[in-house]
N, CA, C, O and the ligand as a Tripos MOL2 file, in Angstrom:
@<TRIPOS>MOLECULE
protein
  253   251    64     0     0
PROTEIN
NO_CHARGES

@<TRIPOS>ATOM
      1 N           0.8480   -1.2170    0.0230 N.3       1 MET1
      2 CA         -0.0270   -0.0070    0.0310 C.3       1 MET1
      3 C           0.8750    1.2930    0.0120 C.2       1 MET1
      4 O           1.7920    1.4550    0.8170 O.2       1 MET1
      5 N           0.5680    2.1360   -0.8970 N.am      2 VAL2
      6 CA          1.3690    3.4050   -1.0500 C.3       2 VAL2
      7 C           0.6590    4.5640   -0.4000 C.2       2 VAL2
      8 O          -0.5060    4.8440   -0.6840 O.2       2 VAL2
      9 N           1.3480    5.2050    0.4400 N.am      3 ILE3
     10 CA          0.7430    6.4230    1.1020 C.3       3 ILE3
     11 C           1.1590    7.6320    0.3420 C.2       3 ILE3
     12 O           2.3610    7.8480    0.1920 O.2       3 ILE3
     13 N           0.2320    8.4690   -0.1670 N.am      4 PRO4
     14 CA          0.5660    9.7060   -0.8980 C.3       4 PRO4
     15 C           1.1310   10.7690    0.0550 C.2       4 PRO4
     16 O           0.4040   11.3020    0.8930 O.2       4 PRO4
     17 N           2.4470   11.0790   -0.0790 N.am      5 VAL5
     18 CA          3.0540   12.0560    0.7390 C.3       5 VAL5
     19 C           3.3960   13.3140    0.0510 C.2       5 VAL5
     20 O           3.8200   14.2660    0.7060 O.2       5 VAL5
     21 N           3.2350   13.3840   -1.2820 N.am      6 ASN6
     22 CA          3.6470   14.5480   -2.0780 C.3       6 ASN6
     23 C           2.5110   15.4640   -2.3560 C.2       6 ASN6
     24 O           2.6510   16.3590   -3.1900 O.2       6 ASN6
     25 N           1.3240   15.2910   -1.6720 N.am      7 SER7
     26 CA          0.1680   16.0980   -2.0220 C.3       7 SER7
     27 C           0.3330   17.5120   -1.4060 C.2       7 SER7
     28 O          -0.3100   18.4410   -1.8960 O.2       7 SER7
     29 N           1.1730   17.7210   -0.3450 N.am      8 ILE8
     30 CA          1.3430   19.0720    0.2950 C.3       8 ILE8
     31 C           2.1980   19.9460   -0.6070 C.2       8 ILE8
     32 O           2.0730   21.1700   -0.5770 O.2       8 ILE8
     33 N           3.0790   19.3290   -1.4240 N.am      9 GLU9
     34 CA          4.0020   20.1410   -2.2580 C.3       9 GLU9
     35 C           3.2780   20.8540   -3.3620 C.2       9 GLU9
     36 O           3.8000   21.8310   -3.8990 O.2       9 GLU9
     37 N           2.1310   20.4210   -3.7150 N.am     10 SER10
     38 CA          1.4780   20.9910   -4.8820 C.3      10 SER10
     39 C           0.7030   22.2780   -4.6210 C.2      10 SER10
     40 O          -0.0200   22.7660   -5.4910 O.2      10 SER10
     41 N           0.8590   22.8190   -3.4210 N.am     11 ILE11
     42 CA          0.0930   24.0500   -3.0600 C.3      11 ILE11
     43 C           0.7940   25.2220   -3.7350 C.2      11 ILE11
     44 O           2.0110   25.3880   -3.6490 O.2      11 ILE11
     45 N          -0.0080   26.0150   -4.3980 N.am     12 GLY12
     46 CA          0.5940   27.3170   -4.9720 C.3      12 GLY12
     47 C           1.2680   27.0340   -6.3160 C.2      12 GLY12
     48 O           2.0560   26.0950   -6.4230 O.2      12 GLY12
     49 N           0.9830   27.7930   -7.2870 N.am     13 SER13
     50 CA          1.4950   27.5650   -8.6370 C.3      13 SER13
     51 C           2.7140   28.4170   -8.8210 C.2      13 SER13
     52 O           3.5280   28.1090   -9.6920 O.2      13 SER13
     53 N           2.8940   29.4700   -8.0580 N.am     14 LYS14
     54 CA          4.0480   30.3620   -8.1890 C.3      14 LYS14
     55 C           5.2030   30.0380   -7.2810 C.2      14 LYS14
     56 O           6.1530   30.8140   -7.1720 O.2      14 LYS14
     57 N           5.1310   28.9130   -6.6360 N.am     15 GLY15
     58 CA          6.0950   28.5140   -5.6760 C.3      15 GLY15
     59 C           5.8940   29.1380   -4.2730 C.2      15 GLY15
     60 O           6.7070   28.9640   -3.3650 O.2      15 GLY15
     61 N           4.7980   29.8540   -4.1520 N.am     16 LYS16
     62 CA          4.4650   30.5010   -2.9370 C.3      16 LYS16
     63 C           3.2060   29.9370   -2.3530 C.2      16 LYS16
     64 O           2.2410   29.7100   -3.0830 O.2      16 LYS16
     65 N           3.1780   29.7040   -1.0830 N.am     17 LYS17
     66 CA          2.0520   29.0850   -0.4820 C.3      17 LYS17
     67 C           0.9630   30.0840   -0.2540 C.2      17 LYS17
     68 O           1.1490   31.0820    0.4430 O.2      17 LYS17
     69 N          -0.1680   29.8200   -0.8370 N.am     18 LEU18
     70 CA         -1.2990   30.7150   -0.7330 C.3      18 LEU18
     71 C          -2.3410   30.1440    0.1880 C.2      18 LEU18
     72 O          -2.6700   28.9630    0.0730 O.2      18 LEU18
     73 N          -2.8910   30.9520    1.1240 N.am     19 PRO19
     74 CA         -3.9850   30.3970    1.9800 C.3      19 PRO19
     75 C          -5.1970   30.1130    1.1360 C.2      19 PRO19
     76 O          -5.4060   30.6830    0.0650 O.2      19 PRO19
     77 N          -6.0020   29.1860    1.6800 N.am     20 LEU20
     78 CA         -7.2790   28.7650    1.0280 C.3      20 LEU20
     79 C          -8.4720   29.3520    1.7130 C.2      20 LEU20
     80 O          -8.5590   29.4280    2.9390 O.2      20 LEU20
     81 N          -9.4080   29.7750    0.8570 N.am     21 CYS21
     82 CA        -10.7380   30.1340    1.3850 C.3      21 CYS21
     83 C         -11.3880   29.0600    2.2540 C.2      21 CYS21
     84 O         -11.5590   27.9340    1.7850 O.2      21 CYS21
     85 N         -11.7560   29.3590    3.4930 N.am     22 PRO22
     86 CA        -12.2900   28.3200    4.3050 C.3      22 PRO22
     87 C         -13.6600   27.8770    3.8150 C.2      22 PRO22
     88 O         -14.1330   26.8230    4.2390 O.2      22 PRO22
     89 N         -14.3270   28.6410    2.9320 N.am     23 LYS23
     90 CA        -15.6520   28.2020    2.4440 C.3      23 LYS23
     91 C         -15.6030   27.5120    1.1610 C.2      23 LYS23
     92 O         -16.1960   26.4410    1.0320 O.2      23 LYS23
     93 N         -14.9050   28.0680    0.1400 N.am     24 CYS24
     94 CA        -14.9340   27.4230   -1.1990 C.3      24 CYS24
     95 C         -13.5620   26.8310   -1.5540 C.2      24 CYS24
     96 O         -13.4350   26.2440   -2.6280 O.2      24 CYS24
     97 N         -12.5570   26.9520   -0.7270 N.am     25 LYS25
     98 CA        -11.2570   26.3740   -0.9300 C.3      25 LYS25
     99 C         -10.5260   26.9260   -2.0790 C.2      25 LYS25
    100 O          -9.5820   26.3050   -2.5670 O.2      25 LYS25
    101 N         -10.9380   28.1360   -2.5660 N.am     26 ALA26
    102 CA        -10.1980   28.8110   -3.6560 C.3      26 ALA26
    103 C          -8.9490   29.4560   -2.9940 C.2      26 ALA26
    104 O          -8.9290   29.7960   -1.8110 O.2      26 ALA26
    105 N          -7.9050   29.5950   -3.8590 N.am     27 GLN27
    106 CA         -6.6540   30.2040   -3.3600 C.3      27 GLN27
    107 C          -6.7960   31.7690   -3.1740 C.2      27 GLN27
    108 O          -7.2440   32.4710   -4.0800 O.2      27 GLN27
    109 N          -6.4240   32.2400   -2.0500 N.am     28 LEU28
    110 CA         -6.5630   33.6570   -1.7290 C.3      28 LEU28
    111 C          -5.2160   34.3290   -2.0780 C.2      28 LEU28
    112 O          -4.2130   34.1410   -1.3890 O.2      28 LEU28
    113 N          -5.2290   35.0960   -3.1370 N.am     29 ASP29
    114 CA         -3.9430   35.7430   -3.4840 C.3      29 ASP29
    115 C          -4.0170   37.2650   -3.4480 C.2      29 ASP29
    116 O          -3.0700   37.9310   -3.8660 O.2      29 ASP29
    117 N          -5.1280   37.8360   -2.9570 N.am     30 ASP30
    118 CA         -5.2650   39.2310   -2.8700 C.3      30 ASP30
    119 C          -5.5490   39.7200   -1.4260 C.2      30 ASP30
    120 O          -6.5410   39.3420   -0.8040 O.2      30 ASP30
    121 N          -4.6820   40.5280   -0.9540 N.am     31 ARG31
    122 CA         -4.8790   41.0280    0.4280 C.3      31 ARG31
    123 C          -5.6870   42.3100    0.4060 C.2      31 ARG31
    124 O          -5.6320   43.0610   -0.5680 O.2      31 ARG31
    125 N          -6.4480   42.5730    1.4820 N.am     32 VAL32
    126 CA         -7.1510   43.7740    1.6580 C.3      32 VAL32
    127 C          -6.8110   44.3920    3.0280 C.2      32 VAL32
    128 O          -6.4050   43.6600    3.9310 O.2      32 VAL32
    129 N          -6.9590   45.6750    3.2050 N.am     33 PRO33
    130 CA         -6.5880   46.2930    4.4550 C.3      33 PRO33
    131 C          -7.4000   45.7160    5.6430 C.2      33 PRO33
    132 O          -8.5960   45.4530    5.5220 O.2      33 PRO33
    133 N          -6.7160   45.5290    6.7900 N.am     34 ARG34
    134 CA         -7.4400   44.9470    7.9220 C.3      34 ARG34
    135 C          -8.4570   45.9520    8.5180 C.2      34 ARG34
    136 O          -8.3600   47.1610    8.3090 O.2      34 ARG34
    137 N          -9.4150   45.4110    9.2520 N.am     35 GLY35
    138 CA        -10.4760   46.2580    9.8320 C.3      35 GLY35
    139 C          -9.9330   46.9560   11.0410 C.2      35 GLY35
    140 O          -8.8740   46.6280   11.5770 O.2      35 GLY35
    141 N         -10.7200   47.9550   11.4540 N.am     36 PHE36
    142 CA        -10.3240   48.8380   12.6230 C.3      36 PHE36
    143 C         -10.0280   48.0110   13.8650 C.2      36 PHE36
    144 O          -9.0340   48.2390   14.5550 O.2      36 PHE36
    145 N         -10.9390   47.0070   14.1510 N.am     37 PHE37
    146 CA        -10.7930   46.2250   15.3450 C.3      37 PHE37
    147 C          -9.5150   45.4700   15.3470 C.2      37 PHE37
    148 O          -8.7850   45.4980   16.3380 O.2      37 PHE37
    149 N          -9.2140   44.8000   14.2830 N.am     38 VAL38
    150 CA         -7.9710   43.9660   14.2040 C.3      38 VAL38
    151 C          -6.7360   44.8850   14.2590 C.2      38 VAL38
    152 O          -5.7320   44.5160   14.8680 O.2      38 VAL38
    153 N          -6.7920   46.0640   13.6390 N.am     39 LYS39
    154 CA         -5.6710   46.9580   13.5680 C.3      39 LYS39
    155 C          -5.3400   47.5150   14.9810 C.2      39 LYS39
    156 O          -4.1690   47.6250   15.3440 O.2      39 LYS39
    157 N          -6.3770   47.8590   15.7620 N.am     40 THR40
    158 CA         -6.1240   48.3910   17.0760 C.3      40 THR40
    159 C          -6.0670   47.4390   18.2340 C.2      40 THR40
    160 O          -5.2830   47.6190   19.1660 O.2      40 THR40
    161 N          -6.8920   46.4330   18.1760 N.am     41 ILE41
    162 CA         -6.9180   45.4640   19.2820 C.3      41 ILE41
    163 C          -6.0420   44.2180   19.0570 C.2      41 ILE41
    164 O          -5.4270   43.6830   19.9790 O.2      41 ILE41
    165 N          -6.0190   43.8060   17.8510 N.am     42 LEU42
    166 CA         -5.2560   42.5230   17.5730 C.3      42 LEU42
    167 C          -4.0130   42.8560   16.7410 C.2      42 LEU42
    168 O          -3.5680   42.0290   15.9450 O.2      42 LEU42
    169 N          -3.4530   44.0470   16.9130 N.am     43 PHE43
    170 CA         -2.2850   44.4490   16.0970 C.3      43 PHE43
    171 C          -1.0770   43.5750   16.2880 C.2      43 PHE43
    172 O          -0.2050   43.5190   15.4210 O.2      43 PHE43
    173 N          -1.0120   42.9090   17.3820 N.am     44 PHE44
    174 CA          0.1700   42.0480   17.6730 C.3      44 PHE44
    175 C           0.0880   40.7360   17.0680 C.2      44 PHE44
    176 O           1.0650   39.9870   17.0850 O.2      44 PHE44
    177 N          -1.0580   40.3930   16.5110 N.am     45 LEU45
    178 CA         -1.2000   39.0560   15.8760 C.3      45 LEU45
    179 C          -0.8220   39.2050   14.4240 C.2      45 LEU45
    180 O          -1.1080   40.2170   13.7840 O.2      45 LEU45
    181 N          -0.1480   38.1370   13.8980 N.am     46 PRO46
    182 CA          0.2270   38.1210   12.4960 C.3      46 PRO46
    183 C          -0.9780   37.8450   11.5820 C.2      46 PRO46
    184 O          -0.9480   36.8750   10.8240 O.2      46 PRO46
    185 N          -1.9710   38.6180   11.6280 N.am     47 LEU47
    186 CA         -3.2260   38.3500   10.9610 C.3      47 LEU47
    187 C          -3.1450   39.0380    9.5780 C.2      47 LEU47
    188 O          -2.7260   40.1910    9.4820 O.2      47 LEU47
    189 N          -3.5400   38.3380    8.5370 N.am     48 LYS48
    190 CA         -3.6480   38.9500    7.2580 C.3      48 LYS48
    191 C          -5.0720   38.7730    6.6740 C.2      48 LYS48
    192 O          -5.7020   37.7250    6.8120 O.2      48 LYS48
    193 N          -5.5330   39.8350    6.0290 N.am     49 ARG49
    194 CA         -6.8880   39.6910    5.5580 C.3      49 ARG49
    195 C          -6.9290   39.5690    4.0410 C.2      49 ARG49
    196 O          -6.3760   40.3840    3.3020 O.2      49 ARG49
    197 N          -7.6090   38.5140    3.6160 N.am     50 TYR50
    198 CA         -7.6220   38.2390    2.2220 C.3      50 TYR50
    199 C          -9.1220   38.3250    1.7490 C.2      50 TYR50
    200 O         -10.0680   38.1400    2.5150 O.2      50 TYR50
    201 N          -9.2410   38.6070    0.4830 N.am     51 ILE51
    202 CA        -10.5640   38.5930   -0.1710 C.3      51 ILE51
    203 C         -10.6400   37.4440   -1.1530 C.2      51 ILE51
    204 O          -9.7210   37.1900   -1.9320 O.2      51 ILE51
    205 N         -11.7970   36.7450   -1.0850 N.am     52 CYS52
    206 CA        -11.9840   35.6360   -2.0700 C.3      52 CYS52
    207 C         -12.9770   36.1680   -3.0910 C.2      52 CYS52
    208 O         -14.0840   36.6180   -2.7940 O.2      52 CYS52
    209 N         -12.4620   36.0740   -4.3730 N.am     53 TYR53
    210 CA        -13.3560   36.6180   -5.4260 C.3      53 TYR53
    211 C         -14.3880   35.5930   -5.9100 C.2      53 TYR53
    212 O         -15.3180   35.9050   -6.6540 O.2      53 TYR53
    213 N         -14.1870   34.4230   -5.4740 N.am     54 ARG54
    214 CA        -15.2140   33.3780   -5.8420 C.3      54 ARG54
    215 C         -16.4970   33.5610   -5.0090 C.2      54 ARG54
    216 O         -17.6070   33.6210   -5.5380 O.2      54 ARG54
    217 N         -16.2910   33.6460   -3.6760 N.am     55 CYS55
    218 CA        -17.5080   33.7310   -2.8170 C.3      55 CYS55
    219 C         -17.6950   35.0900   -2.1880 C.2      55 CYS55
    220 O         -18.6170   35.3010   -1.4010 O.2      55 CYS55
    221 N         -16.7850   36.0460   -2.5510 N.am     56 GLN56
    222 CA        -16.9280   37.4260   -2.1600 C.3      56 GLN56
    223 C         -16.8070   37.5830   -0.5990 C.2      56 GLN56
    224 O         -17.4450   38.4510   -0.0020 O.2      56 GLN56
    225 N         -15.9680   36.7130    0.0300 N.am     57 ARG57
    226 CA        -15.8650   36.7970    1.4800 C.3      57 ARG57
    227 C         -14.4390   37.3040    1.8170 C.2      57 ARG57
    228 O         -13.4680   37.0240    1.1140 O.2      57 ARG57
    229 N         -14.3710   38.0730    2.9400 N.am     58 LYS58
    230 CA        -13.1160   38.4700    3.4160 C.3      58 LYS58
    231 C         -12.7470   37.6010    4.6310 C.2      58 LYS58
    232 O         -13.5630   37.3780    5.5250 O.2      58 LYS58
    233 N         -11.5210   37.1290    4.6350 N.am     59 THR59
    234 CA        -11.1680   36.1890    5.6790 C.3      59 THR59
    235 C          -9.8260   36.6360    6.3090 C.2      59 THR59
    236 O          -8.9260   37.1160    5.6200 O.2      59 THR59
    237 N          -9.7300   36.4620    7.6330 N.am     60 TYR60
    238 CA         -8.5260   36.6780    8.2950 C.3      60 TYR60
    239 C          -7.7700   35.3960    8.4040 C.2      60 TYR60
    240 O          -8.3030   34.3770    8.8420 O.2      60 TYR60
    241 N          -6.4570   35.4470    7.9840 N.am     61 ILE61
    242 CA         -5.6340   34.2520    8.0750 C.3      61 ILE61
    243 C          -4.4930   34.5460    9.0080 C.2      61 ILE61
    244 O          -3.8520   35.5890    8.8790 O.2      61 ILE61
    245 N          -4.2250   33.6960    9.9110 N.am     62 LEU62
    246 CA         -3.1370   33.7700   10.8820 C.3      62 LEU62
    247 C          -1.8370   33.1810   10.1950 C.2      62 LEU62
    248 O          -1.7750   31.9960    9.8670 O.2      62 LEU62
    249 N          -0.8320   34.0540   10.0020 N.am     63 GLN63
    250 CA          0.2970   33.6150    9.3350 C.3      63 GLN63
    251 C           1.6190   33.8920   10.1310 C.2      63 GLN63
    252 O           2.7050   33.5560    9.6590 O.2      63 GLN63
    253 ZN        -14.2310   31.6030   -1.1810 Zn       64 ZN64
@<TRIPOS>BOND
     1     1     2 1
     2     2     3 1
     3     3     4 2
     4     3     5 am
     5     5     6 1
     6     6     7 1
     7     7     8 2
     8     7     9 am
     9     9    10 1
    10    10    11 1
    11    11    12 2
    12    11    13 am
    13    13    14 1
    14    14    15 1
    15    15    16 2
    16    15    17 am
    17    17    18 1
    18    18    19 1
    19    19    20 2
    20    19    21 am
    21    21    22 1
    22    22    23 1
    23    23    24 2
    24    23    25 am
    25    25    26 1
    26    26    27 1
    27    27    28 2
    28    27    29 am
    29    29    30 1
    30    30    31 1
    31    31    32 2
    32    31    33 am
    33    33    34 1
    34    34    35 1
    35    35    36 2
    36    35    37 am
    37    37    38 1
    38    38    39 1
    39    39    40 2
    40    39    41 am
    41    41    42 1
    42    42    43 1
    43    43    44 2
    44    43    45 am
    45    45    46 1
    46    46    47 1
    47    47    48 2
    48    47    49 am
    49    49    50 1
    50    50    51 1
    51    51    52 2
    52    51    53 am
    53    53    54 1
    54    54    55 1
    55    55    56 2
    56    55    57 am
    57    57    58 1
    58    58    59 1
    59    59    60 2
    60    59    61 am
    61    61    62 1
    62    62    63 1
    63    63    64 2
    64    63    65 am
    65    65    66 1
    66    66    67 1
    67    67    68 2
    68    67    69 am
    69    69    70 1
    70    70    71 1
    71    71    72 2
    72    71    73 am
    73    73    74 1
    74    74    75 1
    75    75    76 2
    76    75    77 am
    77    77    78 1
    78    78    79 1
    79    79    80 2
    80    79    81 am
    81    81    82 1
    82    82    83 1
    83    83    84 2
    84    83    85 am
    85    85    86 1
    86    86    87 1
    87    87    88 2
    88    87    89 am
    89    89    90 1
    90    90    91 1
    91    91    92 2
    92    91    93 am
    93    93    94 1
    94    94    95 1
    95    95    96 2
    96    95    97 am
    97    97    98 1
    98    98    99 1
    99    99   100 2
   100    99   101 am
   101   101   102 1
   102   102   103 1
   103   103   104 2
   104   103   105 am
   105   105   106 1
   106   106   107 1
   107   107   108 2
   108   107   109 am
   109   109   110 1
   110   110   111 1
   111   111   112 2
   112   111   113 am
   113   113   114 1
   114   114   115 1
   115   115   116 2
   116   115   117 am
   117   117   118 1
   118   118   119 1
   119   119   120 2
   120   119   121 am
   121   121   122 1
   122   122   123 1
   123   123   124 2
   124   123   125 am
   125   125   126 1
   126   126   127 1
   127   127   128 2
   128   127   129 am
   129   129   130 1
   130   130   131 1
   131   131   132 2
   132   131   133 am
   133   133   134 1
   134   134   135 1
   135   135   136 2
   136   135   137 am
   137   137   138 1
   138   138   139 1
   139   139   140 2
   140   139   141 am
   141   141   142 1
   142   142   143 1
   143   143   144 2
   144   143   145 am
   145   145   146 1
   146   146   147 1
   147   147   148 2
   148   147   149 am
   149   149   150 1
   150   150   151 1
   151   151   152 2
   152   151   153 am
   153   153   154 1
   154   154   155 1
   155   155   156 2
   156   155   157 am
   157   157   158 1
   158   158   159 1
   159   159   160 2
   160   159   161 am
   161   161   162 1
   162   162   163 1
   163   163   164 2
   164   163   165 am
   165   165   166 1
   166   166   167 1
   167   167   168 2
   168   167   169 am
   169   169   170 1
   170   170   171 1
   171   171   172 2
   172   171   173 am
   173   173   174 1
   174   174   175 1
   175   175   176 2
   176   175   177 am
   177   177   178 1
   178   178   179 1
   179   179   180 2
   180   179   181 am
   181   181   182 1
   182   182   183 1
   183   183   184 2
   184   183   185 am
   185   185   186 1
   186   186   187 1
   187   187   188 2
   188   187   189 am
   189   189   190 1
   190   190   191 1
   191   191   192 2
   192   191   193 am
   193   193   194 1
   194   194   195 1
   195   195   196 2
   196   195   197 am
   197   197   198 1
   198   198   199 1
   199   199   200 2
   200   199   201 am
   201   201   202 1
   202   202   203 1
   203   203   204 2
   204   203   205 am
   205   205   206 1
   206   206   207 1
   207   207   208 2
   208   207   209 am
   209   209   210 1
   210   210   211 1
   211   211   212 2
   212   211   213 am
   213   213   214 1
   214   214   215 1
   215   215   216 2
   216   215   217 am
   217   217   218 1
   218   218   219 1
   219   219   220 2
   220   219   221 am
   221   221   222 1
   222   222   223 1
   223   223   224 2
   224   223   225 am
   225   225   226 1
   226   226   227 1
   227   227   228 2
   228   227   229 am
   229   229   230 1
   230   230   231 1
   231   231   232 2
   232   231   233 am
   233   233   234 1
   234   234   235 1
   235   235   236 2
   236   235   237 am
   237   237   238 1
   238   238   239 1
   239   239   240 2
   240   239   241 am
   241   241   242 1
   242   242   243 1
   243   243   244 2
   244   243   245 am
   245   245   246 1
   246   246   247 1
   247   247   248 2
   248   247   249 am
   249   249   250 1
   250   250   251 1
   251   251   252 2
@<TRIPOS>SUBSTRUCTURE
     1 MET1         2 RESIDUE 1 A MET
     2 VAL2         6 RESIDUE 1 A VAL
     3 ILE3        10 RESIDUE 1 A ILE
     4 PRO4        14 RESIDUE 1 A PRO
     5 VAL5        18 RESIDUE 1 A VAL
     6 ASN6        22 RESIDUE 1 A ASN
     7 SER7        26 RESIDUE 1 A SER
     8 ILE8        30 RESIDUE 1 A ILE
     9 GLU9        34 RESIDUE 1 A GLU
    10 SER10       38 RESIDUE 1 A SER
    11 ILE11       42 RESIDUE 1 A ILE
    12 GLY12       46 RESIDUE 1 A GLY
    13 SER13       50 RESIDUE 1 A SER
    14 LYS14       54 RESIDUE 1 A LYS
    15 GLY15       58 RESIDUE 1 A GLY
    16 LYS16       62 RESIDUE 1 A LYS
    17 LYS17       66 RESIDUE 1 A LYS
    18 LEU18       70 RESIDUE 1 A LEU
    19 PRO19       74 RESIDUE 1 A PRO
    20 LEU20       78 RESIDUE 1 A LEU
    21 CYS21       82 RESIDUE 1 A CYS
    22 PRO22       86 RESIDUE 1 A PRO
    23 LYS23       90 RESIDUE 1 A LYS
    24 CYS24       94 RESIDUE 1 A CYS
    25 LYS25       98 RESIDUE 1 A LYS
    26 ALA26      102 RESIDUE 1 A ALA
    27 GLN27      106 RESIDUE 1 A GLN
    28 LEU28      110 RESIDUE 1 A LEU
    29 ASP29      114 RESIDUE 1 A ASP
    30 ASP30      118 RESIDUE 1 A ASP
    31 ARG31      122 RESIDUE 1 A ARG
    32 VAL32      126 RESIDUE 1 A VAL
    33 PRO33      130 RESIDUE 1 A PRO
    34 ARG34      134 RESIDUE 1 A ARG
    35 GLY35      138 RESIDUE 1 A GLY
    36 PHE36      142 RESIDUE 1 A PHE
    37 PHE37      146 RESIDUE 1 A PHE
    38 VAL38      150 RESIDUE 1 A VAL
    39 LYS39      154 RESIDUE 1 A LYS
    40 THR40      158 RESIDUE 1 A THR
    41 ILE41      162 RESIDUE 1 A ILE
    42 LEU42      166 RESIDUE 1 A LEU
    43 PHE43      170 RESIDUE 1 A PHE
    44 PHE44      174 RESIDUE 1 A PHE
    45 LEU45      178 RESIDUE 1 A LEU
    46 PRO46      182 RESIDUE 1 A PRO
    47 LEU47      186 RESIDUE 1 A LEU
    48 LYS48      190 RESIDUE 1 A LYS
    49 ARG49      194 RESIDUE 1 A ARG
    50 TYR50      198 RESIDUE 1 A TYR
    51 ILE51      202 RESIDUE 1 A ILE
    52 CYS52      206 RESIDUE 1 A CYS
    53 TYR53      210 RESIDUE 1 A TYR
    54 ARG54      214 RESIDUE 1 A ARG
    55 CYS55      218 RESIDUE 1 A CYS
    56 GLN56      222 RESIDUE 1 A GLN
    57 ARG57      226 RESIDUE 1 A ARG
    58 LYS58      230 RESIDUE 1 A LYS
    59 THR59      234 RESIDUE 1 A THR
    60 TYR60      238 RESIDUE 1 A TYR
    61 ILE61      242 RESIDUE 1 A ILE
    62 LEU62      246 RESIDUE 1 A LEU
    63 GLN63      250 RESIDUE 1 A GLN
    64 ZN64       253 GROUP 0 **** ****
């Protein structure tokens, strides 16, 4: 029995790992400015905000 171990390496076509939309699993490659709450209260967290053009959702990703 062969265990597929190379599936992780296929993430990202430009050699850069892109986060996935939690809803539709599309690759998020466009960042948007963070909201006021995150900028002032959670400024110490490495949060990045991405927009998904497929389902029009903005998602915070911890990186
Ligand atoms: Zn999406």
